[in-house]
A tleap script that builds the chain and sets N, CA, C and O, in Angstrom:
source leaprc.protein.ff14SB
mol = sequence {
  NMET ALA ALA ASN VAL ALA MET THR VAL LEU
  TYR MET VAL VAL TYR SER TYR ALA ILE ASP
  PRO GLY HIE ASP LYS ALA TYR TYR ASP ALA
  HIE VAL THR VAL ALA ALA PRO TYR CYS SER
  ILE VAL ALA GLY ILE PRO LEU MET PHE ALA
  VAL GLY LEU TRP VAL GLU SER PRO LEU ILE
  VAL TRP LEU ALA TYR ALA VAL ILE ASP LEU
  ALA ILE VAL ALA VAL SER GLY LEU THR ALA
  SER ALA LEU THR VAL ARG PHE GLY VAL LEU
  VAL ALA ILE SER LEU LEU THR LYS LEU ALA
  ALA ALA TYR CYS GLY TYR MET LEU ALA ALA
  CARG
}
set mol.1.N position { -23.204 8.519 12.608 }
set mol.1.CA position { -22.843 9.791 13.192 }
set mol.1.C position { -21.595 10.349 12.506 }
set mol.1.O position { -21.506 11.549 12.249 }
set mol.2.N position { -20.634 9.474 12.210 }
set mol.2.CA position { -19.410 9.922 11.541 }
set mol.2.C position { -19.718 10.502 10.171 }
set mol.2.O position { -19.117 11.496 9.764 }
set mol.3.N position { -20.655 9.883 9.455 }
set mol.3.CA position { -21.030 10.394 8.133 }
set mol.3.C position { -21.683 11.764 8.260 }
set mol.3.O position { -21.471 12.634 7.415 }
set mol.4.N position { -22.464 11.958 9.296 }
set mol.4.CA position { -23.107 13.250 9.519 }
set mol.4.C position { -22.070 14.330 9.827 }
set mol.4.O position { -22.167 15.449 9.323 }
set mol.5.N position { -21.092 13.998 10.644 }
set mol.5.CA position { -20.007 14.946 10.951 }
set mol.5.C position { -19.195 15.231 9.685 }
set mol.5.O position { -18.797 16.370 9.439 }
set mol.6.N position { -18.955 14.198 8.891 }
set mol.6.CA position { -18.209 14.382 7.635 }
set mol.6.C position { -18.935 15.336 6.693 }
set mol.6.O position { -18.297 16.112 5.980 }
set mol.7.N position { -20.263 15.282 6.687 }
set mol.7.CA position { -21.027 16.205 5.839 }
set mol.7.C position { -20.873 17.652 6.323 }
set mol.7.O position { -20.826 18.572 5.507 }
set mol.8.N position { -20.796 17.855 7.630 }
set mol.8.CA position { -20.569 19.200 8.159 }
set mol.8.C position { -19.179 19.695 7.774 }
set mol.8.O position { -19.010 20.855 7.400 }
set mol.9.N position { -18.195 18.822 7.866 }
set mol.9.CA position { -16.827 19.190 7.461 }
set mol.9.C position { -16.802 19.535 5.972 }
set mol.9.O position { -16.194 20.529 5.575 }
set mol.10.N position { -17.459 18.718 5.151 }
set mol.10.CA position { -17.514 18.984 3.713 }
set mol.10.C position { -18.193 20.322 3.439 }
set mol.10.O position { -17.732 21.093 2.598 }
set mol.11.N position { -19.277 20.596 4.141 }
set mol.11.CA position { -19.954 21.880 3.990 }
set mol.11.C position { -18.999 23.033 4.311 }
set mol.11.O position { -18.940 24.019 3.576 }
set mol.12.N position { -18.251 22.905 5.412 }
set mol.12.CA position { -17.347 23.983 5.807 }
set mol.12.C position { -16.211 24.163 4.808 }
set mol.12.O position { -15.767 25.289 4.583 }
set mol.13.N position { -15.731 23.080 4.204 }
set mol.13.CA position { -14.694 23.197 3.178 }
set mol.13.C position { -15.245 23.972 1.988 }
set mol.13.O position { -14.605 24.902 1.498 }
set mol.14.N position { -16.423 23.592 1.528 }
set mol.14.CA position { -17.035 24.300 0.399 }
set mol.14.C position { -17.317 25.751 0.766 }
set mol.14.O position { -17.062 26.657 -0.027 }
set mol.15.N position { -17.845 25.973 1.970 }
set mol.15.CA position { -18.163 27.329 2.403 }
set mol.15.C position { -16.912 28.204 2.465 }
set mol.15.O position { -16.924 29.343 1.997 }
set mol.16.N position { -15.833 27.672 3.044 }
set mol.16.CA position { -14.638 28.489 3.247 }
set mol.16.C position { -13.826 28.710 1.977 }
set mol.16.O position { -13.093 29.694 1.874 }
set mol.17.N position { -13.949 27.801 1.003 }
set mol.17.CA position { -13.172 27.958 -0.223 }
set mol.17.C position { -13.976 28.525 -1.388 }
set mol.17.O position { -13.410 29.202 -2.247 }
set mol.18.N position { -15.281 28.266 -1.438 }
set mol.18.CA position { -16.052 28.667 -2.608 }
set mol.18.C position { -17.122 29.719 -2.316 }
set mol.18.O position { -17.372 30.586 -3.154 }
set mol.19.N position { -17.746 29.661 -1.168 }
set mol.19.CA position { -18.869 30.553 -0.891 }
set mol.19.C position { -18.421 31.861 -0.247 }
set mol.19.O position { -18.830 32.937 -0.681 }
set mol.20.N position { -17.585 31.776 0.783 }
set mol.20.CA position { -17.168 32.971 1.528 }
set mol.20.C position { -15.694 32.864 1.923 }
set mol.20.O position { -15.378 32.775 3.109 }
set mol.21.N position { -14.785 32.873 0.934 }
set mol.21.CA position { -13.363 32.703 1.243 }
set mol.21.C position { -12.727 33.984 1.794 }
set mol.21.O position { -13.296 35.073 1.715 }
set mol.22.N position { -11.528 33.810 2.353 }
set mol.22.CA position { -10.719 34.950 2.732 }
set mol.22.C position { -10.838 35.417 4.171 }
set mol.22.O position { -10.319 36.480 4.512 }
set mol.23.N position { -11.496 34.664 5.011 }
set mol.23.CA position { -11.632 35.065 6.411 }
set mol.23.C position { -10.676 34.265 7.290 }
set mol.23.O position { -10.119 33.252 6.867 }
set mol.24.N position { -10.499 34.739 8.516 }
set mol.24.CA position { -9.632 34.014 9.437 }
set mol.24.C position { -10.365 32.826 10.059 }
set mol.24.O position { -11.577 32.680 9.902 }
set mol.25.N position { -9.623 31.989 10.760 }
set mol.25.CA position { -10.157 30.758 11.344 }
set mol.25.C position { -11.294 31.042 12.323 }
set mol.25.O position { -12.267 30.289 12.363 }
set mol.26.N position { -11.193 32.095 13.099 }
set mol.26.CA position { -12.239 32.418 14.082 }
set mol.26.C position { -13.587 32.678 13.398 }
set mol.26.O position { -14.636 32.316 13.931 }
set mol.27.N position { -13.554 33.293 12.241 }
set mol.27.CA position { -14.778 33.565 11.493 }
set mol.27.C position { -15.468 32.256 11.118 }
set mol.27.O position { -16.679 32.113 11.287 }
set mol.28.N position { -14.687 31.300 10.606 }
set mol.28.CA position { -15.253 30.014 10.198 }
set mol.28.C position { -15.661 29.169 11.405 }
set mol.28.O position { -16.635 28.418 11.342 }
set mol.29.N position { -14.916 29.293 12.500 }
set mol.29.CA position { -15.310 28.593 13.729 }
set mol.29.C position { -16.665 29.095 14.223 }
set mol.29.O position { -17.500 28.305 14.661 }
set mol.30.N position { -16.879 30.386 14.153 }
set mol.30.CA position { -18.161 30.954 14.567 }
set mol.30.C position { -19.275 30.500 13.625 }
set mol.30.O position { -20.389 30.209 14.061 }
set mol.31.N position { -18.960 30.444 12.328 }
set mol.31.CA position { -19.977 30.022 11.359 }
set mol.31.C position { -20.376 28.562 11.555 }
set mol.31.O position { -21.561 28.233 11.491 }
set mol.32.N position { -19.408 27.688 11.790 }
set mol.32.CA position { -19.743 26.269 11.942 }
set mol.32.C position { -20.574 26.035 13.203 }
set mol.32.O position { -21.372 25.099 13.248 }
set mol.33.N position { -20.401 26.857 14.207 }
set mol.33.CA position { -21.217 26.737 15.419 }
set mol.33.C position { -22.697 26.957 15.098 }
set mol.33.O position { -23.570 26.298 15.662 }
set mol.34.N position { -22.958 27.878 14.201 }
set mol.34.CA position { -24.335 28.151 13.789 }
set mol.34.C position { -24.813 27.133 12.755 }
set mol.34.O position { -25.960 26.690 12.807 }
set mol.35.N position { -23.948 26.761 11.822 }
set mol.35.CA position { -24.351 25.915 10.695 }
set mol.35.C position { -24.455 24.429 11.029 }
set mol.35.O position { -25.232 23.716 10.395 }
set mol.36.N position { -23.702 23.952 11.995 }
set mol.36.CA position { -23.647 22.515 12.278 }
set mol.36.C position { -25.009 21.893 12.588 }
set mol.36.O position { -25.297 20.812 12.073 }
set mol.37.N position { -25.854 22.514 13.395 }
set mol.37.CA position { -27.164 21.883 13.632 }
set mol.37.C position { -28.001 21.742 12.358 }
set mol.37.O position { -28.711 20.752 12.179 }
set mol.38.N position { -27.912 22.732 11.484 }
set mol.38.CA position { -28.652 22.660 10.223 }
set mol.38.C position { -28.060 21.596 9.298 }
set mol.38.O position { -28.795 20.882 8.616 }
set mol.39.N position { -26.737 21.495 9.280 }
set mol.39.CA position { -26.082 20.437 8.500 }
set mol.39.C position { -26.504 19.066 9.010 }
set mol.39.O position { -26.728 18.149 8.220 }
set mol.40.N position { -26.613 18.925 10.310 }
set mol.40.CA position { -27.028 17.654 10.902 }
set mol.40.C position { -28.442 17.285 10.467 }
set mol.40.O position { -28.723 16.121 10.183 }
set mol.41.N position { -29.315 18.258 10.415 }
set mol.41.CA position { -30.690 17.990 9.990 }
set mol.41.C position { -30.727 17.612 8.515 }
set mol.41.O position { -31.311 16.592 8.148 }
set mol.42.N position { -30.108 18.429 7.671 }
set mol.42.CA position { -30.164 18.216 6.225 }
set mol.42.C position { -29.465 16.918 5.822 }
set mol.42.O position { -30.010 16.145 5.035 }
set mol.43.N position { -28.287 16.674 6.345 }
set mol.43.CA position { -27.552 15.460 5.980 }
set mol.43.C position { -28.095 14.229 6.695 }
set mol.43.O position { -28.006 13.117 6.174 }
set mol.44.N position { -28.652 14.420 7.873 }
set mol.44.CA position { -29.132 13.291 8.659 }
set mol.44.C position { -30.361 12.615 8.089 }
set mol.44.O position { -30.552 11.416 8.297 }
set mol.45.N position { -31.193 13.346 7.381 }
set mol.45.CA position { -32.413 12.760 6.831 }
set mol.45.C position { -32.091 11.651 5.827 }
set mol.45.O position { -32.572 10.532 6.005 }
set mol.46.N position { -31.301 11.907 4.781 }
set mol.46.CA position { -31.008 10.793 3.859 }
set mol.46.C position { -30.161 9.692 4.493 }
set mol.46.O position { -30.293 8.523 4.133 }
set mol.47.N position { -29.296 10.060 5.434 }
set mol.47.CA position { -28.485 9.033 6.089 }
set mol.47.C position { -29.354 8.083 6.914 }
set mol.47.O position { -29.176 6.867 6.843 }
set mol.48.N position { -30.281 8.618 7.685 }
set mol.48.CA position { -31.156 7.758 8.482 }
set mol.48.C position { -32.167 7.021 7.607 }
set mol.48.O position { -32.583 5.914 7.951 }
set mol.49.N position { -32.561 7.604 6.502 }
set mol.49.CA position { -33.426 6.893 5.561 }
set mol.49.C position { -32.700 5.654 5.044 }
set mol.49.O position { -33.285 4.575 4.949 }
set mol.50.N position { -31.428 5.820 4.715 }
set mol.50.CA position { -30.621 4.682 4.254 }
set mol.50.C position { -30.487 3.628 5.346 }
set mol.50.O position { -30.521 2.431 5.061 }
set mol.51.N position { -30.336 4.062 6.581 }
set mol.51.CA position { -30.283 3.121 7.705 }
set mol.51.C position { -31.586 2.330 7.785 }
set mol.51.O position { -31.574 1.117 7.995 }
set mol.52.N position { -32.697 3.022 7.617 }
set mol.52.CA position { -33.990 2.350 7.648 }
set mol.52.C position { -34.141 1.320 6.549 }
set mol.52.O position { -34.770 0.281 6.749 }
set mol.53.N position { -33.569 1.602 5.388 }
set mol.53.CA position { -33.599 0.636 4.284 }
set mol.53.C position { -32.722 -0.566 4.566 }
set mol.53.O position { -33.020 -1.680 4.135 }
set mol.54.N position { -31.647 -0.337 5.289 }
set mol.54.CA position { -30.578 -1.321 5.395 }
set mol.54.C position { -30.700 -2.259 6.586 }
set mol.54.O position { -30.403 -3.446 6.450 }
set mol.55.N position { -31.122 -1.775 7.742 }
set mol.55.CA position { -31.107 -2.590 8.960 }
set mol.55.C position { -32.503 -3.089 9.318 }
set mol.55.O position { -33.511 -2.523 8.895 }
set mol.56.N position { -32.536 -4.141 10.092 }
set mol.56.CA position { -33.800 -4.750 10.516 }
set mol.56.C position { -34.482 -3.947 11.622 }
set mol.56.O position { -35.710 -3.939 11.706 }
set mol.57.N position { -33.707 -3.274 12.469 }
set mol.57.CA position { -34.263 -2.504 13.588 }
set mol.57.C position { -33.749 -1.067 13.567 }
set mol.57.O position { -32.861 -0.725 14.347 }
set mol.58.N position { -34.290 -0.221 12.692 }
set mol.58.CA position { -33.798 1.159 12.644 }
set mol.58.C position { -34.104 1.955 13.905 }
set mol.58.O position { -33.419 2.936 14.195 }
set mol.59.N position { -35.121 1.547 14.657 }
set mol.59.CA position { -35.425 2.255 15.899 }
set mol.59.C position { -34.285 2.123 16.901 }
set mol.59.O position { -33.970 3.076 17.614 }
set mol.60.N position { -33.671 0.959 16.960 }
set mol.60.CA position { -32.536 0.755 17.863 }
set mol.60.C position { -31.346 1.604 17.417 }
set mol.60.O position { -30.656 2.198 18.246 }
set mol.61.N position { -31.110 1.659 16.107 }
set mol.61.CA position { -30.012 2.489 15.585 }
set mol.61.C position { -30.294 3.953 15.896 }
set mol.61.O position { -29.400 4.679 16.331 }
set mol.62.N position { -31.537 4.391 15.675 }
set mol.62.CA position { -31.882 5.784 15.963 }
set mol.62.C position { -31.733 6.076 17.455 }
set mol.62.O position { -31.220 7.129 17.834 }
set mol.63.N position { -32.178 5.156 18.291 }
set mol.63.CA position { -32.072 5.355 19.741 }
set mol.63.C position { -30.609 5.483 20.171 }
set mol.63.O position { -30.275 6.337 20.992 }
set mol.64.N position { -29.744 4.642 19.622 }
set mol.64.CA position { -28.313 4.738 19.929 }
set mol.64.C position { -27.768 6.088 19.461 }
set mol.64.O position { -27.003 6.737 20.174 }
set mol.65.N position { -28.168 6.503 18.256 }
set mol.65.CA position { -27.738 7.802 17.727 }
set mol.65.C position { -28.205 8.919 18.657 }
set mol.65.O position { -27.431 9.817 18.990 }
set mol.66.N position { -29.474 8.865 19.077 }
set mol.66.CA position { -30.029 9.920 19.923 }
set mol.66.C position { -29.298 9.995 21.262 }
set mol.66.O position { -28.994 11.087 21.743 }
set mol.67.N position { -29.017 8.844 21.865 }
set mol.67.CA position { -28.310 8.827 23.151 }
set mol.67.C position { -26.917 9.429 22.995 }
set mol.67.O position { -26.500 10.253 23.808 }
set mol.68.N position { -26.198 9.018 21.951 }
set mol.68.CA position { -24.849 9.546 21.719 }
set mol.68.C position { -24.901 11.042 21.429 }
set mol.68.O position { -24.101 11.809 21.964 }
set mol.69.N position { -25.840 11.455 20.584 }
set mol.69.CA position { -25.966 12.865 20.231 }
set mol.69.C position { -26.281 13.714 21.467 }
set mol.69.O position { -25.676 14.768 21.666 }
set mol.70.N position { -27.208 13.266 22.280 }
set mol.70.CA position { -27.551 14.017 23.492 }
set mol.70.C position { -26.405 14.014 24.507 }
set mol.70.O position { -26.217 14.992 25.231 }
set mol.71.N position { -25.644 12.929 24.563 }
set mol.71.CA position { -24.473 12.893 25.452 }
set mol.71.C position { -23.424 13.895 24.989 }
set mol.71.O position { -22.809 14.575 25.810 }
set mol.72.N position { -23.219 13.988 23.686 }
set mol.72.CA position { -22.255 14.964 23.153 }
set mol.72.C position { -22.712 16.379 23.479 }
set mol.72.O position { -21.904 17.219 23.877 }
set mol.73.N position { -23.995 16.642 23.314 }
set mol.73.CA position { -24.525 17.971 23.656 }
set mol.73.C position { -24.317 18.248 25.144 }
set mol.73.O position { -23.954 19.360 25.527 }
set mol.74.N position { -24.546 17.244 25.976 }
set mol.74.CA position { -24.426 17.428 27.425 }
set mol.74.C position { -22.995 17.693 27.875 }
set mol.74.O position { -22.776 18.496 28.782 }
set mol.75.N position { -22.019 17.037 27.259 }
set mol.75.CA position { -20.629 17.206 27.690 }
set mol.75.C position { -19.870 18.254 26.888 }
set mol.75.O position { -18.673 18.447 27.102 }
set mol.76.N position { -20.541 18.925 25.980 }
set mol.76.CA position { -19.849 19.893 25.131 }
set mol.76.C position { -19.506 21.187 25.843 }
set mol.76.O position { -18.948 22.102 25.237 }
set mol.77.N position { -19.830 21.270 27.108 }
set mol.77.CA position { -19.471 22.463 27.856 }
set mol.77.C position { -20.572 23.497 27.911 }
set mol.77.O position { -20.380 24.578 28.467 }
set mol.78.N position { -21.716 23.185 27.345 }
set mol.78.CA position { -22.821 24.132 27.398 }
set mol.78.C position { -23.427 24.121 28.798 }
set mol.78.O position { -23.679 23.062 29.373 }
set mol.79.N position { -23.650 25.289 29.321 }
set mol.79.CA position { -24.311 25.384 30.616 }
set mol.79.C position { -25.807 25.527 30.397 }
set mol.79.O position { -26.259 25.775 29.280 }
set mol.80.N position { -26.557 25.372 31.445 }
set mol.80.CA position { -28.011 25.488 31.325 }
set mol.80.C position { -28.402 26.864 30.791 }
set mol.80.O position { -29.376 26.980 30.047 }
set mol.81.N position { -27.669 27.894 31.154 }
set mol.81.CA position { -28.010 29.231 30.670 }
set mol.81.C position { -27.674 29.402 29.193 }
set mol.81.O position { -28.273 30.229 28.505 }
set mol.82.N position { -26.708 28.613 28.707 }
set mol.82.CA position { -26.326 28.723 27.304 }
set mol.82.C position { -27.265 27.943 26.392 }
set mol.82.O position { -27.294 28.188 25.186 }
set mol.83.N position { -28.030 27.013 26.944 }
set mol.83.CA position { -28.970 26.241 26.143 }
set mol.83.C position { -30.206 27.087 25.884 }
set mol.83.O position { -31.067 27.236 26.751 }
set mol.84.N position { -30.278 27.622 24.712 }
set mol.84.CA position { -31.412 28.469 24.377 }
set mol.84.C position { -32.555 27.624 23.844 }
set mol.84.O position { -32.383 26.448 23.522 }
set mol.85.N position { -33.692 28.224 23.759 }
set mol.85.CA position { -34.857 27.546 23.197 }
set mol.85.C position { -34.587 27.165 21.751 }
set mol.85.O position { -34.964 26.076 21.317 }
set mol.86.N position { -33.939 28.048 20.998 }
set mol.86.CA position { -33.641 27.781 19.593 }
set mol.86.C position { -32.774 26.545 19.447 }
set mol.86.O position { -33.027 25.711 18.577 }
set mol.87.N position { -31.762 26.414 20.281 }
set mol.87.CA position { -30.886 25.252 20.217 }
set mol.87.C position { -31.655 23.979 20.570 }
set mol.87.O position { -31.492 22.947 19.918 }
set mol.88.N position { -32.484 24.056 21.591 }
set mol.88.CA position { -33.303 22.912 21.967 }
set mol.88.C position { -34.256 22.497 20.862 }
set mol.88.O position { -34.464 21.307 20.622 }
set mol.89.N position { -34.831 23.482 20.192 }
set mol.89.CA position { -35.724 23.187 19.075 }
set mol.89.C position { -34.954 22.526 17.939 }
set mol.89.O position { -35.453 21.584 17.322 }
set mol.90.N position { -33.751 23.003 17.656 }
set mol.90.CA position { -32.939 22.404 16.594 }
set mol.90.C position { -32.567 20.958 16.916 }
set mol.90.O position { -32.592 20.099 16.034 }
set mol.91.N position { -32.225 20.689 18.169 }
set mol.91.CA position { -31.905 19.312 18.571 }
set mol.91.C position { -33.141 18.431 18.413 }
set mol.91.O position { -33.047 17.310 17.913 }
set mol.92.N position { -34.284 18.930 18.834 }
set mol.92.CA position { -35.523 18.157 18.709 }
set mol.92.C position { -35.866 17.901 17.248 }
set mol.92.O position { -36.230 16.783 16.885 }
set mol.93.N position { -35.754 18.922 16.410 }
set mol.93.CA position { -36.022 18.748 14.975 }
set mol.93.C position { -35.056 17.738 14.380 }
set mol.93.O position { -35.456 16.879 13.594 }
set mol.94.N position { -33.797 17.838 14.749 }
set mol.94.CA position { -32.791 16.913 14.232 }
set mol.94.C position { -33.136 15.472 14.586 }
set mol.94.O position { -33.104 14.594 13.723 }
set mol.95.N position { -33.459 15.230 15.829 }
set mol.95.CA position { -33.758 13.853 16.259 }
set mol.95.C position { -35.080 13.350 15.677 }
set mol.95.O position { -35.178 12.188 15.285 }
set mol.96.N position { -36.074 14.195 15.619 }
set mol.96.CA position { -37.373 13.764 15.096 }
set mol.96.C position { -37.336 13.516 13.593 }
set mol.96.O position { -37.959 12.571 13.111 }
set mol.97.N position { -36.617 14.348 12.848 }
set mol.97.CA position { -36.521 14.106 11.403 }
set mol.97.C position { -35.727 12.837 11.119 }
set mol.97.O position { -36.036 12.111 10.174 }
set mol.98.N position { -34.716 12.568 11.920 }
set mol.98.CA position { -33.955 11.318 11.757 }
set mol.98.C position { -34.825 10.104 12.066 }
set mol.98.O position { -34.753 9.090 11.372 }
set mol.99.N position { -35.643 10.208 13.106 }
set mol.99.CA position { -36.553 9.119 13.443 }
set mol.99.C position { -37.552 8.882 12.309 }
set mol.99.O position { -37.782 7.740 11.910 }
set mol.100.N position { -38.133 9.940 11.801 }
set mol.100.CA position { -39.103 9.811 10.709 }
set mol.100.C position { -38.439 9.229 9.459 }
set mol.100.O position { -39.026 8.385 8.782 }
set mol.101.N position { -37.231 9.670 9.155 }
set mol.101.CA position { -36.527 9.163 7.975 }
set mol.101.C position { -36.191 7.685 8.123 }
set mol.101.O position { -36.344 6.919 7.172 }
set mol.102.N position { -35.736 7.277 9.300 }
set mol.102.CA position { -35.424 5.862 9.529 }
set mol.102.C position { -36.683 5.015 9.403 }
set mol.102.O position { -36.651 3.932 8.819 }
set mol.103.N position { -37.785 5.503 9.948 }
set mol.103.CA position { -39.047 4.776 9.864 }
set mol.103.C position { -39.523 4.664 8.416 }
set mol.103.O position { -39.967 3.599 7.986 }
set mol.104.N position { -39.432 5.756 7.670 }
set mol.104.CA position { -39.852 5.731 6.262 }
set mol.104.C position { -38.985 4.768 5.453 }
set mol.104.O position { -39.500 4.027 4.615 }
set mol.105.N position { -37.692 4.772 5.694 }
set mol.105.CA position { -36.808 3.840 5.011 }
set mol.105.C position { -37.158 2.400 5.336 }
set mol.105.O position { -37.164 1.533 4.462 }
set mol.106.N position { -37.450 2.158 6.607 }
set mol.106.CA position { -37.829 0.803 7.036 }
set mol.106.C position { -39.131 0.374 6.372 }
set mol.106.O position { -39.242 -0.752 5.886 }
set mol.107.N position { -40.109 1.261 6.350 }
set mol.107.CA position { -41.394 0.919 5.742 }
set mol.107.C position { -41.256 0.674 4.243 }
set mol.107.O position { -41.925 -0.206 3.701 }
set mol.108.N position { -40.414 1.425 3.575 }
set mol.108.CA position { -40.183 1.200 2.152 }
set mol.108.C position { -39.496 -0.144 1.926 }
set mol.108.O position { -39.832 -0.860 0.983 }
set mol.109.N position { -38.558 -0.485 2.765 }
set mol.109.CA position { -37.838 -1.757 2.631 }
set mol.109.C position { -38.741 -2.938 2.965 }
set mol.109.O position { -38.543 -4.032 2.437 }
set mol.110.N position { -39.728 -2.735 3.833 }
set mol.110.CA position { -40.600 -3.829 4.248 }
set mol.110.C position { -41.621 -4.204 3.182 }
set mol.110.O position { -42.273 -5.242 3.297 }
set mol.111.N position { -41.773 -3.390 2.159 }
set mol.111.CA position { -42.758 -3.653 1.099 }
set mol.111.C position { -42.415 -4.872 0.351 }
set mol.111.O position { -43.130 -5.249 -0.577 }
savepdb mol mol.pdb
quit
């Protein structure tokens, strides 16, 4: 999870200095709110694939990740009205792609 968060931070550094520089902090805070779920999906796939290659039980690692991720979403201050369908779909895509990547890594390692 820390590596996934680090990838979002790295993305924001590159975005704020090279892609769209010169804005105030509020602008970048608003952008990271939109970009973070996509960063989690994109960076999470190779990270969970590596987990699948490395550990004997990637399903347990994925399950722990999913529980922690959903707990963070639950305590982040979002109310039921703020949880949109789009956000729910992004969370589902994020967790399912991580599960598939961990499984694929495990199957490749089991060969």
